[in-house]
C-alpha positions as CSV (number, residue, x, y, z in Angstrom):
1,M,64.7,102.8,141.9
2,I,63.8,104.8,138.7
3,E,66.9,107.3,137.8
4,N,65.0,109.5,135.8
5,I,61.3,109.2,133.5
6,Y,61.1,110.2,130.1
7,D,58.0,110.8,127.7
8,Y,59.3,108.7,125.3
9,V,61.5,105.1,125.6
10,I,63.0,103.2,122.7
11,V,63.7,100.0,123.4
12,G,66.4,98.6,120.4
13,A,68.1,100.5,118.2
14,G,68.2,99.0,114.5
15,T,66.2,100.5,111.6
16,A,63.0,100.6,113.3
17,A,64.0,102.5,116.5
18,G,66.3,105.6,114.8
19,N,63.3,105.9,112.5
20,A,60.7,105.7,116.2
21,V,62.9,108.9,116.7
22,E,62.6,111.1,113.6
23,G,58.4,109.9,114.0
24,I,58.4,111.3,118.0
25,R,60.2,114.7,116.9
26,N,58.2,115.4,113.8
27,Q,55.0,115.0,116.3
28,D,57.1,116.8,119.4
29,P,59.7,119.4,118.9
30,E,60.0,118.8,122.8
31,G,59.6,116.0,124.9
32,S,62.5,114.2,126.0
33,I,63.3,110.4,124.5
34,L,65.8,107.3,125.8
35,L,66.6,105.5,122.8
36,I,68.9,102.2,124.6
37,G,69.9,99.6,122.3
38,K,71.9,96.3,123.0
39,E,74.6,96.5,120.3
40,A,77.3,99.5,120.6
41,Y,75.8,101.2,117.9
42,L,73.4,103.9,117.1
43,P,70.4,102.5,115.0
44,Y,72.0,101.6,111.2
45,N,70.9,100.0,108.3
46,R,71.0,96.2,107.9
47,P,70.3,95.0,104.2
48,D,74.0,96.9,104.1
49,L,75.5,94.3,106.0
50,S,74.7,91.3,103.5
51,K,74.8,94.1,99.8
52,K,76.7,97.0,99.6
53,L,79.6,97.0,102.4
54,W,80.5,93.7,100.2
55,F,80.3,95.7,96.7
56,G,82.1,99.0,97.4
57,K,79.0,101.1,97.4
58,K,79.1,101.6,100.9
59,K,81.1,102.5,103.7
60,V,80.2,101.9,108.0
61,D,79.7,105.0,108.3
62,Q,77.0,105.0,105.6
63,I,74.6,102.7,106.3
64,Y,73.6,104.6,110.3
65,V,69.9,105.5,110.2
66,N,70.9,109.0,111.5
67,D,74.5,110.6,112.6
68,E,75.2,111.3,116.2
69,D,74.3,115.2,115.8
70,F,71.6,114.1,114.9
71,Y,70.3,113.0,118.5
72,T,72.7,115.0,119.7
73,N,70.8,117.9,118.2
74,N,67.0,116.4,118.6
75,N,68.3,116.0,122.6
76,V,67.8,112.2,122.6
77,D,69.0,110.2,125.4
78,V,71.4,106.7,123.7
79,L,72.7,104.7,125.6
80,M,74.3,101.6,123.7
81,G,75.5,98.2,124.6
82,I,73.0,98.1,127.8
83,E,70.5,94.8,126.9
84,V,67.1,95.4,129.1
85,V,66.0,92.2,130.7
86,G,62.9,93.3,132.6
87,L,59.9,96.2,131.4
88,N,57.2,96.5,134.1
89,T,54.0,98.0,133.1
90,V,52.0,99.2,136.2
91,S,55.1,100.7,137.4
92,R,55.8,102.1,133.8
93,S,59.3,101.4,133.9
94,I,62.1,98.9,132.3
95,R,65.2,97.9,134.0
96,D,68.5,96.2,132.8
97,K,71.2,93.4,133.7
98,K,72.7,95.9,136.3
99,G,69.6,96.7,138.3
100,S,69.1,100.3,136.8
101,E,65.6,101.7,135.1
102,W,64.0,103.5,133.3
103,G,60.2,105.4,133.7
104,Y,58.4,105.3,130.4
105,E,54.9,107.6,129.7
106,K,55.5,105.7,126.4
107,L,56.8,103.1,125.4
108,L,58.1,101.3,122.0
109,L,59.7,98.1,121.7
110,A,61.7,97.5,118.3
111,G,64.3,94.7,119.0
112,G,63.8,93.2,116.3
113,G,65.1,89.5,116.5
114,S,67.9,86.7,117.2
115,P,69.7,84.4,115.0
116,R,67.8,81.1,115.0
117,R,71.3,79.3,116.5
118,L,71.9,75.3,115.2
119,D,70.9,72.9,118.0
120,I,73.6,70.1,116.5
121,P,76.6,69.5,118.6
122,G,79.5,72.1,117.9
123,G,76.7,74.9,116.8
124,D,78.0,77.1,119.0
125,L,81.3,76.8,118.9
126,E,83.5,80.5,118.7
127,G,84.1,81.8,115.5
128,I,80.6,80.5,114.1
129,S,78.6,83.5,112.0
130,Y,75.2,83.7,113.0
131,Y,74.6,86.6,110.8
132,R,73.3,89.5,111.6
133,Y,74.7,92.7,113.3
134,L,77.7,95.2,112.8
135,D,80.2,93.3,114.5
136,D,79.7,90.0,112.8
137,Y,80.6,92.0,109.2
138,Y,83.8,93.3,110.7
139,A,84.9,90.0,111.9
140,M,83.6,88.2,108.5
141,K,85.6,91.1,107.0
142,E,88.8,90.0,108.4
143,Q,88.9,86.8,107.2
144,V,88.0,87.4,103.1
145,D,90.3,87.1,100.7
146,E,90.7,85.0,97.7
147,D,92.9,82.9,98.7
148,K,89.9,81.7,101.7
149,T,86.8,78.7,101.7
150,A,83.4,79.1,103.2
151,V,80.5,76.9,104.0
152,V,77.3,78.9,104.5
153,I,74.5,76.9,106.0
154,G,71.0,78.2,104.5
155,G,69.4,78.8,100.7
156,G,67.2,81.6,101.6
157,F,67.2,85.3,102.0
158,I,70.6,86.0,104.3
159,G,72.3,82.8,103.2
160,S,71.8,83.1,99.1
161,E,73.0,86.9,99.4
162,L,75.9,86.4,101.5
163,A,76.8,83.2,99.1
164,A,77.2,86.2,96.3
165,S,78.8,88.4,97.9
166,L,81.5,85.7,99.2
167,T,82.1,85.1,95.4
168,M,82.1,88.5,94.1
169,N,84.9,89.2,97.0
170,K,87.1,85.7,95.4
171,V,86.1,83.6,98.5
172,S,85.4,80.2,97.5
173,V,81.8,79.2,98.7
174,T,79.6,75.6,99.2
175,M,76.0,76.5,99.9
176,V,74.5,74.0,101.9
177,Y,70.1,73.7,102.7
178,P,67.5,71.0,102.9
179,E,65.2,73.1,100.8
180,D,64.0,71.5,96.4
181,W,65.9,74.8,95.4
182,M,66.6,78.0,96.1
183,V,64.5,80.6,98.2
184,Q,62.5,78.4,97.6
185,R,59.5,80.1,100.4
186,V,59.5,82.6,97.7
187,F,60.5,81.6,94.2
188,P,58.6,79.6,91.6
189,Q,60.7,76.3,91.0
190,S,61.6,77.6,87.6
191,L,63.5,80.3,89.2
192,G,65.1,79.5,92.3
193,E,66.4,76.3,90.0
194,A,67.8,79.1,87.2
195,V,69.1,81.0,90.0
196,E,70.6,77.7,91.4
197,S,72.5,77.6,88.2
198,D,73.2,81.1,87.4
199,F,74.9,80.3,91.3
200,K,76.9,77.6,90.1
201,E,78.2,78.5,86.5
202,R,80.0,81.4,88.7
203,G,81.9,78.2,91.2
204,I,79.7,78.0,93.8
205,S,78.5,74.4,95.1
206,I,75.3,73.6,96.1
207,L,74.4,71.0,98.2
208,K,70.6,71.0,98.4
209,W,68.2,68.0,100.5
210,D,71.0,68.5,103.0
211,V,71.8,69.9,106.4
212,P,74.7,70.1,108.6
213,V,74.7,67.4,111.5
214,K,77.5,68.5,113.8
215,I,80.3,70.8,113.3
216,E,83.8,70.5,114.5
217,K,86.9,72.9,114.9
218,L,90.5,72.3,113.1
219,D,93.8,73.6,113.4
220,G,94.3,76.7,112.2
221,N,90.4,78.3,113.4
222,R,88.9,76.2,110.3
223,F,85.6,74.1,110.3
224,L,84.8,70.7,110.1
225,T,80.9,70.3,108.6
226,T,79.8,66.9,108.3
227,T,76.4,66.8,106.6
228,R,73.0,64.5,107.1
229,N,74.6,62.8,103.7
230,G,77.7,62.0,104.3
231,K,79.5,65.6,103.6
232,R,82.0,66.7,105.1
233,L,83.3,70.2,104.1
234,E,85.8,72.6,105.7
235,S,86.1,75.4,105.5
236,D,87.7,78.7,106.8
237,I,84.5,81.2,107.0
238,L,81.0,79.1,108.8
239,I,77.6,80.8,108.3
240,V,74.2,80.7,109.2
241,G,71.5,82.0,107.8
242,A,68.5,80.3,109.5
243,G,66.4,82.8,110.2
244,I,65.7,85.0,113.4
245,I,63.6,84.3,115.8
246,P,61.7,87.3,116.9
247,D,62.1,89.0,120.4
248,T,59.3,88.8,122.1
249,K,60.4,87.5,125.8
250,L,60.4,91.4,127.2
251,A,56.6,91.7,126.1
252,A,56.2,88.4,127.4
253,D,57.1,88.2,130.5
254,A,55.3,91.8,131.5
255,G,52.2,89.8,130.3
256,L,51.4,91.3,127.0
257,K,50.1,89.1,123.9
258,V,52.2,87.6,121.9
259,G,51.9,85.5,118.9
260,N,54.7,85.6,116.3
261,G,55.8,88.2,117.4
262,I,54.3,91.3,119.5
263,V,50.6,91.4,119.3
264,V,50.0,94.5,118.2
265,D,46.3,96.6,116.7
266,D,46.5,99.1,114.0
267,H,48.0,101.4,115.1
268,L,51.3,99.5,116.4
269,R,50.4,99.8,120.1
270,T,50.4,96.7,122.1
271,S,47.8,94.7,124.9
272,D,48.9,97.8,126.4
273,P,47.5,101.4,125.4
274,N,50.8,102.5,126.8
275,V,53.5,100.2,124.9
276,Y,54.0,99.5,121.0
277,A,56.4,97.5,119.1
278,A,58.0,98.0,115.6
279,G,60.1,96.0,113.3
280,D,61.0,92.7,112.8
281,N,59.1,91.5,116.3
282,A,56.1,92.9,115.9
283,F,53.3,91.0,114.9
284,F,50.9,92.8,113.0
285,P,47.4,93.1,111.1
286,Y,48.3,93.6,106.9
287,I,45.4,95.6,106.1
288,A,45.8,94.9,102.0
289,L,45.9,91.7,102.7
290,G,43.3,91.0,105.1
291,K,45.3,89.5,107.9
292,E,47.8,89.5,110.3
293,M,51.4,89.7,109.8
294,R,55.6,89.9,111.4
295,V,57.3,90.9,107.4
296,E,60.9,90.6,109.0
297,H,62.1,93.8,105.7
298,W,64.5,96.9,106.1
299,D,61.2,98.8,104.5
300,N,58.8,97.5,107.1
301,A,61.0,98.8,109.8
302,V,61.5,102.2,108.3
303,N,57.8,102.9,107.8
304,Q,56.6,101.2,111.3
305,G,59.5,102.8,113.5
306,R,58.0,106.3,112.0
307,H,54.1,105.1,112.3
308,A,54.9,104.2,115.8
309,G,57.1,107.6,116.8
310,W,53.8,109.0,114.8
311,N,51.2,107.8,117.1
312,M,53.4,108.0,120.8
313,A,53.4,111.4,120.3
314,G,49.1,111.3,119.7
315,K,49.3,111.2,115.6
316,G,46.8,108.4,115.5
317,V,47.4,107.4,112.1
318,V,46.3,104.0,111.1
319,Y,49.1,101.8,109.8
320,D,48.8,100.5,106.5
321,Y,51.5,100.9,104.5
322,M,52.4,98.1,102.3
323,P,56.3,96.9,102.9
324,Y,58.4,95.6,99.8
325,F,61.5,94.1,100.1
326,F,64.5,93.6,97.6
327,S,67.6,91.4,96.9
328,D,71.0,92.0,94.8
329,L,71.5,88.1,93.7
330,F,75.4,89.1,91.0
331,D,72.8,90.1,87.8
332,F,69.1,89.1,89.5
333,G,67.7,91.6,91.4
334,Y,64.4,91.5,92.1
335,E,61.7,93.5,94.8
336,A,59.1,91.9,95.8
337,V,55.2,93.5,97.7
338,G,52.3,91.4,98.9
339,E,52.1,88.2,99.7
340,L,54.5,85.5,98.4
341,D,54.5,82.1,99.2
342,S,56.4,79.0,96.5
343,R,53.1,77.4,97.3
344,M,50.2,79.5,95.6
345,D,49.3,80.4,92.3
346,F,50.9,82.7,90.2
347,V,51.7,84.3,86.5
348,A,54.9,84.5,85.4
349,D,55.0,87.3,82.8
350,W,58.8,87.1,81.4
351,E,60.3,89.2,78.7
352,T,63.7,87.2,79.3
353,E,62.8,83.8,81.0
354,N,63.7,83.8,84.7
355,Q,65.4,87.0,84.1
356,T,63.7,90.1,83.6
357,G,59.8,90.1,83.7
358,V,56.9,89.8,86.1
359,I,55.9,87.1,88.9
360,Y,52.2,87.4,89.9
361,Y,51.0,85.7,92.8
362,L,47.6,85.1,93.5
363,D,44.7,83.3,95.1
364,D,40.9,82.9,94.3
365,R,42.5,84.6,91.2
366,R,43.2,87.5,93.2
367,V,46.5,89.6,93.4
368,R,48.5,89.2,96.9
369,G,51.9,89.7,95.9
370,V,53.8,90.4,92.9
371,M,57.4,90.5,92.5
372,T,59.4,92.4,89.7
373,C,62.8,90.9,88.1
374,N,65.5,93.0,86.8
375,I,62.4,95.7,86.6
376,Y,62.5,99.1,89.2
377,G,60.0,100.9,90.3
378,K,56.9,99.8,89.6
379,M,56.1,98.5,93.2
380,D,53.3,101.8,93.8
381,Q,51.7,100.3,90.4
382,A,51.7,96.5,92.1
383,R,50.1,97.9,95.7
384,Q,47.2,99.3,93.8
385,M,46.8,96.0,91.7
386,I,46.8,94.0,95.3
387,R,44.3,96.5,97.4
388,E,42.2,96.5,94.3
389,G,41.8,92.6,95.3
390,K,40.2,92.0,91.8
391,Q,40.2,88.3,90.0
392,V,41.8,88.1,87.3
393,L,42.6,86.0,83.7
394,Q,46.1,85.2,83.4
395,E,45.8,86.7,80.3
396,Q,44.6,89.9,82.1
397,L,48.1,90.5,83.2
398,C,50.3,89.5,80.5
399,G,52.5,93.0,79.7
400,V,50.5,94.6,82.8
401,I,53.8,96.4,84.2
402,Q,55.9,95.5,81.7
403,G,53.8,97.8,79.7
404,S,54.3,100.7,81.6
405,M,57.9,100.8,81.6
406,A,60.1,103.9,80.6
407,A,61.9,103.3,78.0
């Protein structure tokens, strides 16, 4: 039996969900809202879990999208620690594991995704950190001190950030990944190898061209990781950063269109016009690039969530925003926007090679993506270059963004 019918129901309680509440209230101050999520916490900003919390630049109570009073003052019913397992688009209702049901007029699916797990012997052992949630941060924080060792599986965004963060907290770190260089999906080879060299100089052991094939538990809750190349790595901490699987099951079971995520149109509506999706699980038209994409970054979740909230409340605005992403790896920080793929043609315009400068990613001599390295505040300029879509020569890109840097 349906317990209550809401004007707006938001399933998932991450960054997109928290910003969707703001979007709804911006357009509709009175409509009833239910926010329901499987974590025990209010919506929080996930990048801080691998960045500022470890550097001491933020405390946990500073990472929430909004504080508890925001939801109270905006008359939002909040149900945390509840997993929604069923969606009926005919009766416009959702159902949790215990059979409780809630009705909706408009629904947002903002469940994000779940960590991709290792399908190897021991891949499901208790204590392995498939790092993604606030509880993962709490659990690891208790283990970290300068006498500890960690093995980090994965050399992408999350693996590189956690390896740097743990090293700065005096943990001895070994990284294992199958690629030829760090963050290979995005970094050109010369940059990836330069970042690797910096990691090694800071004491991080790197085993590339390798993957784990077996994990065992030793006495004292330590781990033994055996790799394909025959390495046997003992560690106090074992972290896996192998990407995420987008949360599409609820949508698929309800008959909504899914692909590499939940398929939405340029207003973030699914194949059912009363159901929307936003954040890590949304497969959306990236208008500036002319292709459908799924973007697993904080800035996309913020803006898609807000746009979805607006549109659920009737604003009817196209999502044409170009989200950016960022990271900090010791002294090397970068911001990026657009399509970035290390297999693309690129122009690297360095002030200091592999440290300070701009990388332009090209297709048919058109700028499709831009990464600024240790240069900040240039994403609007980068977005404009991508939107213009003009064919350019390499020499036309030299100094374009650096030349406008503030002194």
